[in-house]
N, C-alpha and C positions, 0 to 999 in steps of 0.2 A: 284619865290615861295617864300613865307615868312614861316621863321624859327617857328615852333610851339612855343608857351610860356606855360610855366606852372605858374599858379598863386598860391604861398603858403597861406595858411589859416591864417597865423599869420603876425605880421607887416614886411615888407620887400617888396623889389621890386619883380616884377615877373621875372622868369630865363628861359631862352630857354632851351628845350628838350636837343639839342646838349650839352651843357653846364653841365646841370642836369646829362645827362649821363656819361659825362666824369670825373665826380666828383667820381663816383662811380667805374670807369673803373683805375681811378688814384689810389684810396684806394685800389682796389684789388691787383694792381700792386707794391704796397707800401708793402703790404702783404705778396706778392709771394716773392720778393726781401728780407725783413726783416728774412723771415723764411728760405730762401736759406743762406743769410749770417750767421745767428745764428745757423742753422745747420752745417755749416761747422766748425764755431767755437767750438761748444759742442760737437756734435754727428752727422757726416754726414750722417747716414741713416736715419734721422730724419726729412728731407725736408719735409714739407706738402705736397708740390705741387708733388713730386715722389712718396710720400706714396699715395697720391690718386690716381695716374695713377698705382701704382703696385696693389693696392687693384682692379682695373678695371682688370687688369691682373687675380688676382686670382678667381676673379667671373665671367670672362668670360666664355660663353658656347664652348664646345670643338671645335664646327666648327670654331667660331672666332679666338680660339687660333691658330688652324691650318691655316686659313687664314694668321694670323700676320707672322708666320713662314714663310711661303712661299714667302713674301717680302722681307726677308731677317732681319740680325740682325741690322742694322741702320734703315732703312725706317721703320719698322714696329713700333720701338719706336718712332721716331719723329711724325709718324702719329698719335699715341696713344696720346703723349704728347701735339702735337696741338690740338687733340680733347678735351681734358681735357683743354686746355687753351680757347678755344673756348667757352665752356661750364662755366666756370668761367666768362670770359668776358660778355657772354647775363645775367648771376646773377648780377653781378656787376652793368652794366649799369642799371638793373632794380633796384636795390638798390639806386643809384644815382636819376634815377628819382623819386622813392617813397620817399626819404629822402628831396626833395625840396618842396614835400607836406606835407608830413609827417615825421618829421627827425627821431621818433621814429621806424618807419617802414623800413624805410632804414637801420637804424642800425641792424634791426632783420635779414633782409636779409644778409647783412655781416657776423651777428652771425650764419646764416647758412653754409656759405662758411666753417667759425670758426671750426663749430661742426664738419663736413665733413674731416677737416683735421685734426683733434683731434682723430676722429674715425679711420681714415685710419692709423694714427700714433701707436694709442693705441692697435689697432689689428694687426698691422706689426708681422712677426713670430719673429723676433729678437728684440721685444721690451724690452726697459729698462727704467725705470722712467725718467731717465734724456732726454729721448726722447721726452717727454712734454713741453720742455721749447720754442723748436721751434716754434709749433703750438699755442702757448701760446702767443708769443711775435707778431707774425704775425697777428694774430686776433686783439689782442689790436691796434697792428700800423694801421691795416687798419681801425678799429673802429675811430681812433682818427683822421686818415687822412679825412675820409668823413665827420665825425661831422665839423671839422676845415674848409675845402671846402666849405661845403653847409651853414655853418653860414657866411662864407665872401662871398658867391654867393648871399646871401638872405639878407645881410646887407643893411640898409636904410642910404643914404650918408645925411650929413649935409650942401654941398657944394650947388652950383647952379646945376642945373639937368643935364644940358649937360657937364660940367666941372667932375661931380660927377661920371658920366657914364662913362667918359673916365677913371677918376684915377681908378674907380673900377675895370673896364676892365683890365688895367694895373697890377694892384695889383692880379687881378684873373689870370690872364696868367702867370706873374711872379710866383705866388706859385705853379700854376701847373707846369709851366716848373722846377722848383725846387724840387718838389715831385716827377715828371716824371725821372729826372736825377739820383736823389737820389736811387730811387727804381731801376733803371737798373744799377747803380754803386754797388747797394748791391746785385743786383742778380749775376752779372758778379763777383764781388768779392766773394762770396760764391761757385762759380764754380772753382774758380781759387784756392782758398784755399782748395776745397775738394781734390785736388791732393796730397796733403800732402806732397809733397817730393817724390815722388816713383819713379821718375825714377833715383833720386840719388841715394835712396837705390838699385835700380836696376843693376844699373852700379857698386856699391861695390860687389853685391852679383856676378854679371858676371866675377867681376876680381877674387874674391874667387874661383869659380868653374873653371875658367882656370887654378887655380894653384894647384886644388886638384889631389890627387892619387886616380884615381880608380881602385875597385877591379875587375871591370869588364866593358870591353867597348863593343860599339856596334859595329856587324861584320861592314866590310866595304862595300861600295855600288859599285857593278862593273858597268863598262858602259854599260854593257849589261843588266842592271836590268830595262830598261825603253825605248821607242822607240819615243821620244817627236817629232825627225824628221818625223815619221809616224803620229802623231795627240795625242798619249800619254801625260799626266800630265810629269813633272819631277818626279822623284822616290820620293823624298824629298819635302816635300811642305814648301815653303819658310811661316815664320810666319807669314806675313803680309797676306797671301792668305788662312792660314787655316780655316776650316769652324768654325763659331761660333755660337750657339744656347744656350741661356740663356734666364732667365727672368730679369735681371739686368738691371734696366733703367739707373741706375748710377753705373758704375763699381766699385767696393769696393775698395779703397785706404787705404792700409796698410804696413807701411813700416816692412822690414823685423824682425827688431829690435824689433817690439811689436808684433810680431806673437807669439801667443802660440795656443796649442791642448790639450784638455785632452782626453785620452783614458777610459772609465770607463763603467761602467753595469755590465753585467755578465762576469766579471773576478775578477783574485784572486789578482792581485796586480796594482791596477790604477796609472795611471801616467800622468802627466803633461809634455809637451814637449815645447820648446822654439826652434826657429832657430838655434841656435847654437848647440843644441842637436843634429839636423838633420846633422849639417856640418861636426860632430865629429863621425858618425857613416860610416861605409863603403858604400861608394856610387858608384852606378851601372849606365850603360847606354844602354837603350833599345832602339829600333825604332820599332815604334808602328802605326800601322793603325788604326785610330780612325772612328768610324760610328755613325751616328747621327741616331736614330730609325725612326726621321722624314722623313729621305731620300726617297723623292720616287723612283720608278723603273727609272733608267738612271739619277738620281739626283746627285747633287754637294757635297752632305754632307756628304763627305766621303775625308780624308786627312793622310798625314802620316809624321811623325817626330822623331827625335831621343830625347827621354826625358832622363833625369840624375836625380836620386834620391835615396830614400832609399828603401830596401825590406820590404813591407808591412807584408810581412807573419811573417819575423823574428822580428818585434814589438809586433806583436800580441801573439806568442809565449812567449816572454819575460813577457807579462803582464799575460798570463796564462787564457784560455777561458774555460768558464764553460758549463758542459754538457748542452745541450738543446737551446745554444745561435746560433739560425740560420740566424740570420739576423747583419749584420755590419751597424749601423745606422749612417749617417755622415749629419754635418748640414755646411751649408754655412756662411758666415760672412753676408749675405744679408739675412739670415733666409730659403733659399732653402735648403730642405732635399731630401733624398733618402736611400732606403736601399739596400745592397748588401749582396748575398748569402754568409755566412760564408765559407761554404765548396769549394766555388770556389776561394775564396783569399787565403785559406789555402792550396791548390794543391800545391805539391813542385815545380812542374815547371811552374805554372800559371803567375808566373812574374810580379803581383801587385807592383804598387810603390805609394810612396807619392813624388810626382813629385816637382824638386825646378828650373830643367832648361828646355829649350828647344831649340833645334838645334843651342847648343853652348853658348848661353845667358841665363839669368835669364828668368823664364816665363814671356811672356808679361801680363801687367794687365788683358787686357780681356780674356785673357787664363789661369788666375787664381793665378796669384803671389801675395802673394810669396810661396803659397803650392796648390797644387791639389791632386786628386788621380787619379789614372789611373788603370784600371783592361783589360788586354787584350782579347779580345774575347766576351766582354761584351757592349751591348749598353750604351751608354753614360748616358742615363734617371737614370740606376740603377748602375752607377759605378764611375763618373767621374766627382764628386764633387770640382768645382774650389772654390777659396778663403775657404778652409777648415778651421773649428776652432773648432769641436767636433767632438767624435768617441765614438759611443754607442754600445756595444755587449747586443744584446736583441732578443726579436723574432719578426717575422712577425705578430705573433696574437697581439702582444701589442703596435706597431708603426707602422704607415704607412707614407711614404714618400709623398712630392708634387704630383708626376705623378699619385703613386699608388692608391691615395684618387681620382682621376680625371678617375678611370677607366683602367688605363695601365695596362702592365702585371708585376707579381712580379718578375720573372726571365725572362731575355730576352738574351740569346744568340746571338751572331751577325749571321743572315743567308746568307747562301752563295748566293752570287752576283754576276753578271758580268754587264758591264757598256760599251756602244759604242762610243766613241769619235770621231772617222772619219769613214765614211763622218758623219758631222752633219746633223739631221733633217731638211730636204726641202734642201739640199745644191745641188749646180749644179755641177757636176764632167764630166771629158771628159770620153766618152766613150770607152771602150776597157779593159784594165789592171786598177781593182779600189782597191786600199788597204782601207781594215775594220782592224779596232785598236779599242784597247780600255783596259780596266782592269777587274780585277777580285778579290773579295776576301773572306776569310772563313777563318777569325781570329781565330789563335789558333788551326786550324785544319790543314790548309794549300789547295793551289790550285793545282790540278793533272791533270786537264783537260779543254781546252776550245774549245766549238764547235761552227761555226758560218753557217746560213744558208741563202741564198738570193731567195725571192719569194716563199718562203715554199719547196723549194727542199730539198736534201737531206743535212744532217749536214757535214761538213767539218771540221776536225781539225785543230785548230790554233797552230802557233808556239808560243810557250809561253817566255816569259825572262827568265832570270837567277834568282832563288829562293834566295832571301836575308834572308827571316826567315818565318816562318809559320804563326806570327804575322802582317804580312804586305800584301798589297796588291800585286798582278802580273800583269803584262803587257803582252798584246798579240797582235797578227796580223795576216793576211793572205790576199790572192787575190784571187779575182775573174775576169774572163772576161765578161765582161757585154754590151750588145747591147743598143743604144740610147733609151731612154724612162723612164719610172717612176718604180724605183726598192724597195722593202723591203727587211731591213737585221734583222736577229734575232741572239741572241747568247746564249748561258746558260755553265754553269760551273758545274764540277765534283770536289768535296771536296775530300780529302786523304781517308776518310773513305768509299768513292765510291759513298755517296748519289750526286743525280744530281740536281741543281737548278729546283725548280717546277715551271710549265707553268702557275698554277694558281694563276688568281690576287687577291692580297688581300691588303686593305689599310695599310698605315702604323701604325694604331690604332689596338688591344693594343701592338703588339709584333715585328712591322718591316714589312714594305710591301713587297710581294711575287709577282713571276711573269718573263717573258723574257724581257729584253729591247727590243725595236722596233724602228726600225728607215727608215723613207721612205726619198728616194731622187731621182735626178732625173741626169741619165746620159746621155750626150748629145754630 
């Protein structure tokens, strides 16, 4: 089957559709690569490609956002970026085809891509004027490559027809290969440069933290705090396994030495802090269970770690909070924002932190290095700002954070919950004595009781693990004697106030899921 031919209206030879489309694809590749490289050199957050993907996140309907979260913190971002890449490729191929008929039309389509990139960068939450450099360079590069390759493809040779066609083909292939290699190199170089030497900075911070004299250490974790041999997780979640939920397509990369944060707004004495200021303050260590509001009943978006940092309440007492400031509005380096109820953070025993360490080392980049905020007992979307750079004391009437603008709750204390870890759903276990085990949590209140029942029968008290702290989860287990067949197990918790976990099923939106976890399995 012959390749379609596009005949230009001006002087020059006909160009195959495949060659025409490839010129557009190469032009777009060059634009993306140049944008990545320049962004890494000038302002890492200004990558046009990532800005467009981020804009898709901000404009997505709620159901699509929740679907993305359900895919996990890596796959959701990969699929999003792949989708943006496909859209760019389709428009770029169309630009190449159009350019071989009428150059101005092809350039106009590349210009559309450039305008989208400029708008995405310009309307990003953390926009600065310098951020426009990368998208401008990207569109200029894409336009130049499209014009150059199109003219080369349409050039009328002066040599003999056969020899000229071969010569032009070689030149076009060579030019295309060079452009493609340069684009790939620029893009990979931008990714590499975007790291900004973060691991060197993390190693230095880890060494400093290990030498630091702490004014308060986390309680030791007894061996009886978990039942991993029965199917529960380990009490402390390794950093690599700690759940991650955020909107960052590219993890912000900032060395600790460059970190600053301003506390301002409705305060008596605004202050600018750097990382050395935090290290010079009294450091405390706390073991805290964190839970994502998007965690479904029985979900895995809950983890426990020992964090090290400074008391946020002490900092705020020093700056002096003015009457009426009911919100602590915090902003991340990538522009994400949230509001935390001031009265919660200021409770004397709440234990809110500006954390700089996690499980014996500096915060991992994906968990907020160099500094993040943590408030025990609140869902992360209203309290756990990663890569924090700004803190403003204000009111909920004046400012709304990222998720509040999307209809989520303004105040979101963690709900009392349980999870069944063994048996797993639809597992087949030996009939007879069957161990049921899991976890429960009610951060900043504490778990007093967990009950379990099988096949709708009477509730049975489970054996609770040793409590480490009321801000951490609590493991549990019990046993049932079961005949062969299908069985259904449910659990519920009672917190220290006497409140029993509700059986009413509710969605995570707007303030956390509700209901009893239910597992179906088979005894054989």
